[in-house]
SEKOLVO-662631 format. One record per residue: x negated, y negated, z of N, C-alpha, C, CB in turn; residue in one letter; residue number from 0. Coordinates in pm, whole numbers, padded with zeros to 5 digits. Atoms other than C-alpha are relative to their C-alpha. Glycine has a CB too. Layout:
N
(rofi (X,Y,Z),(X,Y,Z),(X,Y,Z),(X,Y,Z),'a',NUM),
...
//
This chain:
152
(rofi (00098,-00012,00166),(-01633,00815,02451),(-00141,00088,00122),(-00072,-00247,-00119),'m',0),
(rofi (00133,-00044,-00081),(-01911,01125,02553),(-00144,-00047,00031),(-00028,00096,-00044),'r',1),
(rofi (00127,00027,00000),(-02193,01074,02650),(-00161,00072,-00064),(00004,-00007,00113),'c',2),
(rofi (00150,-00105,00059),(-02532,01208,02428),(-00079,00032,00047),(-00081,-00025,-00080),'i',3),
(rofi (00140,00047,-00081),(-02739,01223,02687),(00093,00192,00135),(-00001,-00285,00105),'y',4),
(rofi (-00038,-00083,-00101),(-02524,01459,02950),(00129,00061,-00013),(-00006,-00065,00115),'c',5),
(rofi (-00108,-00050,-00059),(-02218,01532,02862),(00116,-00088,-00003),(-00030,00034,00122),'g',6),
(rofi (-00171,00044,-00050),(-01979,01313,03047),(00108,-00065,-00049),(00008,-00072,00091),'y',7),
(rofi (-00074,00001,00138),(-01651,01231,02887),(-00033,-00198,00009),(00217,00084,00002),'e',8),
(rofi (-00045,00185,-00032),(-01638,00820,03046),(-00144,-00118,00015),(00097,-00010,00198),'d',9),
(rofi (00072,-00024,-00030),(-01844,00607,02976),(00042,-00223,-00057),(-00095,00152,-00039),'s',10),
(rofi (-00077,00198,00007),(-01847,00142,02955),(-00051,-00090,-00111),(-00052,-00117,00156),'k',11),
(rofi (00074,00023,00028),(-01917,-00060,02702),(00006,-00129,00051),(-00018,00035,-00101),'v',12),
(rofi (00069,00136,-00100),(-02142,-00343,02750),(00039,-00091,-00164),(-00242,00015,00077),'i',13),
(rofi (00019,00160,00053),(-02179,-00526,02417),(00045,00088,-00179),(-00229,-00105,00033),'d',14),
(rofi (00004,00006,00107),(-02002,-00515,02129),(-00050,-00123,-00131),(00096,00035,00008),'s',15),
(rofi (00065,00065,00142),(-02087,-00639,01745),(00090,00006,-00152),(-00149,00093,-00030),'r',16),
(rofi (-00032,00011,00113),(-01899,-00676,01408),(-00103,00056,-00097),(00030,-00122,-00016),'s',17),
(rofi (00108,-00014,00084),(-02117,-00487,01081),(00101,00052,-00051),(-00137,00061,00021),'a',18),
(rofi (-00077,-00057,00154),(-02038,-00377,00734),(00113,-00091,00016),(00060,00190,-00017),'d',19),
(rofi (-00138,00110,00050),(-01868,-00722,00678),(00075,00015,00035),(00056,-00022,-00108),'e',20),
(rofi (-00034,-00062,-00050),(-01669,-00666,00950),(00065,00187,-00008),(00042,-00085,00018),'g',21),
(rofi (-00067,-00151,00005),(-01531,-00313,00844),(-00046,00125,00109),(-00039,00060,-00151),'r',22),
(rofi (00068,-00130,-00094),(-01721,-00120,01125),(-00027,-00070,00149),(-00174,00068,-00077),'t',23),
(rofi (00033,00069,-00185),(-01773,-00217,01560),(-00092,00035,-00021),(00060,00045,00159),'i',24),
(rofi (00091,-00114,-00086),(-02050,-00093,01700),(-00005,-00020,00170),(-00172,-00011,-00057),'r',25),
(rofi (00028,00054,-00125),(-02099,-00117,01995),(-00044,00120,00070),(00118,-00074,00066),'r',26),
(rofi (00065,-00071,-00091),(-02347,-00032,02273),(00091,00016,00182),(-00152,-00086,-00003),'r',27),
(rofi (-00072,-00037,-00125),(-02197,00170,02566),(-00111,00088,00134),(00135,00111,-00063),'r',28),
(rofi (00038,-00060,-00162),(-02306,00299,02902),(00049,00084,00097),(-00004,-00079,00076),'e',29),
(rofi (-00136,-00124,-00052),(-02231,00622,03062),(-00019,-00015,00185),(-00051,00230,-00072),'c',30),
(rofi (-00012,-00009,-00185),(-02116,00638,03405),(-00079,00120,00115),(00173,00033,00030),'f',31),
(rofi (-00004,-00052,-00136),(-02257,00920,03533),(-00180,00023,-00010),(00121,00160,00029),'s',32),
(rofi (00185,-00069,00009),(-02659,00983,03400),(-00076,-00202,-00010),(-00048,00153,-00248),'c',33),
(rofi (00030,00135,-00029),(-02664,00581,03374),(-00132,-00071,-00184),(-00102,00016,00208),'g',34),
(rofi (00103,-00016,00174),(-02858,00633,02948),(00129,-00139,-00055),(00018,00248,-00140),'k',35),
(rofi (-00079,00039,00115),(-02691,00394,02712),(-00073,00032,-00164),(00025,-00163,00025),'r',36),
(rofi (00016,-00080,00144),(-02626,00491,02340),(00125,-00109,-00054),(00039,00215,-00005),'f',37),
(rofi (00011,00136,00099),(-02484,00278,02031),(00084,00139,-00076),(-00192,-00099,-00073),'t',38),
(rofi (-00160,-00049,00120),(-02104,00385,01864),(-00006,-00058,-00065),(00152,-00005,00019),'t',39),
(rofi (-00075,00132,00093),(-01938,00257,01583),(00104,00078,-00093),(-00128,-00100,-00116),'y',40),
(rofi (-00083,00016,00012),(-01637,00218,01462),(00055,-00035,-00127),(00008,-00048,00073),'e',41),
(rofi (00049,-00003,00143),(-01528,00256,01111),(00183,-00011,-00007),(-00118,00163,-00078),'t',42),
(rofi (-00085,00002,00075),(-01161,00216,00907),(00021,00118,-00068),(-00015,-00091,-00065),'i',43),
(rofi (-00042,-00106,00033),(-01022,00541,00860),(00024,-00024,-00192),(00133,00031,00107),'e',44),
(rofi (-00067,00120,00225),(-00940,00416,00423),(-00027,00169,-00021),(-00184,-00203,-00163),'d',45),
(rofi (-00031,-00145,00016),(-00789,00792,00377),(00111,-00043,-00136),(00077,00090,00165),'t',46),
(rofi (-00078,00047,00183),(-00655,00726,-00061),(00138,00059,00013),(-00090,00095,-00175),'p',47),
(rofi (-00203,-00070,-00041),(-00278,00799,-00078),(00021,00070,-00236),(00219,-00281,00078),'v',48),
(rofi (-00047,-00081,00162),(-00238,01065,-00447),(00170,-00105,-00054),(00059,00247,00045),'l',49),
(rofi (-00073,00050,00097),(00005,00904,-00669),(00040,00094,-00102),(-00063,-00100,-00050),'v',50),
(rofi (-00091,-00140,00111),(00240,01226,-00836),(00063,-00084,-00113),(00164,00107,00095),'i',51),
(rofi (-00062,00048,00181),(00298,01157,-01181),(00109,00076,-00019),(-00110,00040,-00150),'k',52),
(rofi (-00084,-00146,00077),(00565,01289,-01344),(00027,00088,-00090),(00071,00004,-00016),'s',53),
(rofi (00065,-00142,00029),(00434,01532,-01489),(-00017,00107,00059),(-00094,-00003,-00021),'n',54),
(rofi (00065,-00093,-00127),(00291,01656,-01161),(-00186,00015,-00010),(00080,00186,-00018),'g',55),
(rofi (00149,00081,00026),(-00061,01507,-01276),(-00015,-00126,00144),(00011,-00105,-00196),'a',56),
(rofi (00011,00135,-00078),(-00232,01307,-00967),(-00105,-00087,-00026),(-00009,00021,00136),'r',57),
(rofi (00129,00053,00044),(-00459,01020,-00974),(00103,-00057,00143),(-00070,-00080,-00176),'q',58),
(rofi (-00009,00113,-00096),(-00506,00775,-00696),(00055,-00128,-00001),(-00097,-00026,00025),'q',59),
(rofi (-00105,00088,-00040),(-00288,00509,-00591),(-00099,-00194,-00066),(00035,00037,00228),'l',60),
(rofi (00072,00168,00005),(-00419,00119,-00782),(00128,-00023,00019),(-00091,-00087,-00147),'d',61),
(rofi (-00066,00142,-00039),(-00302,-00143,-00679),(00071,-00065,-00216),(-00193,-00146,00106),'p',62),
(rofi (00033,-00004,00153),(-00367,-00284,-01040),(00081,00017,-00113),(-00075,00087,-00020),'q',63),
(rofi (-00060,-00101,00092),(-00154,-00062,-01216),(00119,-00065,00005),(00002,00158,00038),'k',64),
(rofi (-00152,00093,00002),(00152,-00236,-01033),(-00024,-00098,-00006),(00097,-00006,00101),'i',65),
(rofi (00023,00166,00051),(00045,-00549,-01115),(00070,-00015,-00124),(-00168,-00049,-00033),'k',66),
(rofi (-00027,00054,00188),(00045,-00519,-01484),(00070,00037,00017),(-00058,00028,-00143),'n',67),
(rofi (-00089,00016,00024),(00321,-00375,-01435),(00141,-00128,-00036),(-00010,00063,00059),'g',68),
(rofi (-00126,00116,-00062),(00514,-00597,-01314),(00020,-00182,-00052),(-00040,-00013,00182),'i',69),
(rofi (00042,00130,00116),(00354,-00882,-01453),(00035,-00001,-00126),(-00137,-00018,-00024),'i',70),
(rofi (-00122,-00082,00146),(00514,-00706,-01790),(00120,-00072,00007),(00061,00193,00022),'k',71),
(rofi (-00126,-00020,-00001),(00815,-00721,-01673),(00057,-00210,00018),(00038,00137,00151),'s',72),
(rofi (-00005,00140,-00029),(00777,-01112,-01533),(-00013,-00129,-00089),(-00083,-00010,00080),'c',73),
(rofi (00069,00126,00119),(00670,-01300,-01878),(00071,-00066,-00013),(-00042,00019,-00140),'e',74),
(rofi (-00070,00137,00002),(00783,-01619,-01932),(00140,00013,00064),(00014,-00058,-00151),'k',75),
(rofi (-00113,-00028,-00104),(01026,-01566,-01605),(-00107,-00087,00064),(00059,00170,00065),'r',76),
(rofi (00121,00156,-00098),(00910,-01894,-01327),(00001,00131,00127),(00120,-00249,00078),'p',77),
(rofi (00108,-00121,-00135),(00753,-01540,-01125),(-00161,-00056,-00025),(00001,00241,-00058),'v',78),
(rofi (00159,00108,-00028),(00420,-01779,-01000),(-00074,00178,00034),(-00001,-00179,00209),'s',79),
(rofi (00042,-00114,-00024),(00127,-01503,-00993),(-00003,00037,00218),(-00162,-00007,-00097),'m',80),
(rofi (00037,00025,-00096),(00109,-01587,-00630),(00128,00119,00085),(-00012,-00169,00016),'t',81),
(rofi (-00091,-00114,-00003),(00470,-01400,-00623),(-00001,00121,-00041),(00082,-00022,-00041),'e',82),
(rofi (00026,-00092,00061),(00312,-01124,-00808),(-00099,00093,00109),(-00054,-00050,-00133),'i',83),
(rofi (00058,-00066,-00045),(00069,-01064,-00606),(00075,00031,00197),(-00141,-00064,-00042),'d',84),
(rofi (-00062,-00024,-00137),(00344,-01076,-00253),(00047,00132,-00062),(00125,-00117,00070),'e',85),
(rofi (-00111,-00161,00095),(00542,-00810,-00498),(-00109,00139,00065),(-00017,-00002,-00281),'i',86),
(rofi (-00015,-00162,00008),(00273,-00521,-00521),(-00044,-00062,00195),(-00148,00142,-00145),'v',87),
(rofi (00061,-00066,-00178),(00129,-00625,-00083),(00151,00062,00024),(-00062,-00160,00168),'a',88),
(rofi (-00095,-00019,-00074),(00457,-00590,00015),(00047,00158,-00026),(00100,-00110,-00027),'a',89),
(rofi (-00063,-00146,00001),(00525,-00262,-00195),(-00193,00114,00069),(00080,00045,-00242),'v',90),
(rofi (00033,-00091,-00086),(00173,-00128,-00061),(00001,00012,00120),(-00077,00021,-00013),'i',91),
(rofi (-00043,-00005,-00109),(00215,-00217,00220),(00081,00116,00111),(00052,-00084,-00025),'k',92),
(rofi (-00124,-00184,-00020),(00533,00079,00234),(-00057,00059,-00003),(00111,00076,-00091),'q',93),
(rofi (00067,-00146,00073),(00384,00293,00072),(-00175,00050,00146),(-00088,-00075,-00250),'i',94),
(rofi (00099,00047,-00098),(00087,00209,00378),(-00015,00076,00076),(00016,-00103,00063),'d',95),
(rofi (-00088,00004,-00122),(00328,00220,00654),(00109,00112,-00021),(00070,-00151,00022),'n',96),
(rofi (00029,-00204,00030),(00423,00589,00513),(-00070,00060,00047),(-00046,00063,-00116),'s',97),
(rofi (00128,-00016,-00074),(00133,00708,00619),(00045,00138,-00120),(-00025,00004,00215),'l',98),
(rofi (-00093,-00123,00032),(00259,00988,00352),(-00192,-00015,-00074),(00213,00001,-00109),'e',99),
(rofi (00192,00070,00152),(-00132,01035,00131),(00066,00000,-00114),(-00191,00147,-00053),'q',100),
(rofi (-00018,00041,00109),(00042,01097,-00161),(00247,00015,00013),(-00129,00126,-00129),'e',101),
(rofi (-00135,00055,00082),(00381,00938,-00318),(00096,00016,-00184),(-00041,-00139,00009),'v',102),
(rofi (-00022,00001,00125),(00584,00979,-00618),(00010,-00119,-00070),(00092,00062,-00018),'s',103),
(rofi (-00034,00052,00075),(00570,00759,-00906),(00125,-00080,00015),(-00009,00070,-00073),'s',104),
(rofi (-00128,00044,-00016),(00965,00704,-00911),(00013,-00040,00088),(00085,00061,-00012),'k',105),
(rofi (-00028,00012,-00062),(00934,00667,-00578),(-00083,-00180,00014),(-00004,00124,00062),'h',106),
(rofi (00125,00121,00010),(00669,00338,-00616),(00088,-00081,-00106),(-00189,00058,-00068),'i',107),
(rofi (-00099,00047,00109),(00884,00263,-00910),(00143,-00121,00063),(00072,00165,-00065),'g',108),
(rofi (-00128,00055,-00051),(01217,00166,-00712),(-00081,-00075,00148),(00142,00145,00031),'e',109),
(rofi (00009,00079,-00153),(01014,00044,-00413),(-00058,-00153,-00037),(-00127,00092,00125),'l',110),
(rofi (00078,00185,00108),(00860,-00295,-00684),(00160,00036,-00035),(-00190,-00007,-00200),'v',111),
(rofi (-00190,00098,00073),(01290,-00326,-00843),(00021,-00033,00152),(00197,00140,-00098),'m',112),
(rofi (-00035,00014,-00148),(01333,-00348,-00472),(00000,-00167,00008),(-00123,00083,00115),'e',113),
(rofi (00076,00136,00022),(01089,-00625,-00439),(00030,-00117,-00145),(-00160,00055,-00011),'e',114),
(rofi (-00020,00075,00085),(01147,-00790,-00761),(00183,-00018,-00062),(-00105,00051,-00093),'l',115),
(rofi (-00133,00106,00016),(01501,-00805,-00722),(00031,-00092,00063),(00106,00041,00009),'k',116),
(rofi (00047,00139,-00104),(01421,-01050,-00447),(-00041,-00085,-00069),(-00113,00010,00105),'k',117),
(rofi (00090,00100,00086),(01247,-01228,-00688),(00088,-00041,-00139),(-00159,00083,-00047),'h',118),
(rofi (-00031,00017,00104),(01378,-01232,-01000),(00070,00105,-00095),(-00094,-00041,-00034),'d',119),
(rofi (-00118,-00067,00039),(01722,-01069,-01142),(-00074,00023,-00159),(00163,-00100,00020),'e',120),
(rofi (00039,-00033,00169),(01575,-01091,-01524),(-00133,00122,00014),(-00071,-00181,-00102),'v',121),
(rofi (00098,-00093,-00012),(01270,-00940,-01396),(-00030,00138,00030),(-00046,-00038,00052),'a',122),
(rofi (-00033,-00076,-00066),(01404,-00705,-01230),(00075,00112,-00103),(00067,-00066,00104),'y',123),
(rofi (-00054,-00119,00069),(01616,-00518,-01513),(-00078,00010,-00154),(00175,-00019,-00014),'v',124),
(rofi (00141,-00093,00063),(01273,-00533,-01753),(-00054,00108,00027),(-00106,-00046,00010),'r',125),
(rofi (00113,-00160,-00052),(01119,-00330,-01481),(00065,00108,-00001),(-00065,00013,00161),'y',126),
(rofi (-00035,-00114,-00018),(01413,-00152,-01427),(00051,00108,-00156),(00107,-00031,00106),'a',127),
(rofi (-00073,-00056,00154),(01464,-00091,-01838),(-00131,00146,00005),(-00020,-00163,-00195),'s',128),
(rofi (00120,-00151,-00015),(01134,00081,-01872),(00005,00088,00074),(-00129,-00015,00035),'v',129),
(rofi (00025,-00155,-00158),(01093,00259,-01503),(00122,00059,00025),(-00047,-00061,00194),'y',130),
(rofi (-00134,-00083,00083),(01436,00427,-01600),(00063,00040,-00071),(00056,00000,-00010),'r',131),
(rofi (-00067,-00057,00085),(01399,00453,-01922),(00196,-00005,-00073),(-00041,00103,00058),'s',132),
(rofi (-00176,00000,00067),(01770,00347,-02080),(-00034,00113,-00105),(00074,-00182,-00097),'f',133),
(rofi (-00035,-00069,00112),(01845,00609,-02341),(00069,-00117,-00103),(00100,00126,00042),'k',134),
(rofi (-00096,00056,00080),(02124,00366,-02456),(00076,-00103,00036),(00072,00080,-00033),'d',135),
(rofi (-00060,00069,-00004),(02311,00047,-02454),(00053,00045,00184),(00079,-00001,-00133),'i',136),
(rofi (-00065,-00034,-00090),(02545,00222,-02219),(-00053,00019,00131),(00050,00086,-00038),'s',137),
(rofi (00133,-00032,-00167),(02312,00304,-01908),(-00086,-00099,00005),(-00126,00151,-00001),'s',138),
(rofi (00099,00193,00004),(02123,-00066,-01944),(00144,-00035,00038),(-00090,-00109,-00206),'f',139),
(rofi (-00139,00030,-00042),(02504,-00165,-01920),(00045,00017,00160),(00088,00092,-00084),'m',140),
(rofi (-00049,-00046,-00115),(02588,00043,-01601),(-00077,-00054,00098),(00006,00135,00008),'d',141),
(rofi (00099,00020,-00067),(02271,-00058,-01456),(-00023,-00177,00046),(-00108,00067,-00087),'e',142),
(rofi (-00062,00207,-00028),(02413,-00488,-01518),(00074,00031,00111),(00134,-00108,-00145),'l',143),
(rofi (-00106,-00025,-00038),(02707,-00354,-01365),(-00033,00018,00114),(00065,00082,-00055),'q',144),
(rofi (00077,00000,-00119),(02549,-00283,-01036),(-00009,-00093,00097),(-00103,00013,-00027),'k',145),
(rofi (00113,00141,-00001),(02361,-00523,-01032),(00159,-00078,00066),(-00096,-00082,-00217),'m',146),
(rofi (-00054,00062,00001),(02634,-00704,-01022),(00122,-00054,00077),(-00008,00019,-00069),'m',147),
(rofi (-00093,-00037,-00078),(02936,-00548,-00828),(-00105,00011,00179),(00076,00159,-00080),'e',148),
(rofi (00101,-00007,-00213),(02578,-00552,-00512),(00001,-00195,00038),(-00302,00084,-00015),'g',149),
(rofi (00027,00149,00035),(02612,-00919,-00596),(00125,-00079,00082),(00005,-00031,-00185),'k',150),
(rofi (-00118,00050,-00008),(02998,-00982,-00490),(00048,00070,00162),(00092,00044,-00145),'k',151),
//
């Protein structure tokens, strides 16, 4: 870290403390060159992820929207809220780990379906039926057929 007094590019950390409810670290530093002390703050960089909707509109990623869709598909199924929260967390983690600032709603839907398939096949099919907008019974049966072949 560059010294604010002399511009020297090296200093040592004397003290570190958590600040702002753990979202910031306050560091007291001492310059190796001039010996003066100064304070720096390290914060988490929170870059919002934008979702590109099918109509081209962009909006900020909202985990609650993902959760609501999953809850609807899991209605009257033996999927606990804890499992739903785990699915949402897994999807959000995959999106965050991609380091992309924009992600398509289609990609998010695919990630949700991947996770749902691991927990409950009926909920998966329900979600897929809305997400993929099955036009008729044959497209629905095609999806079920793919799922059955995957089990073999």
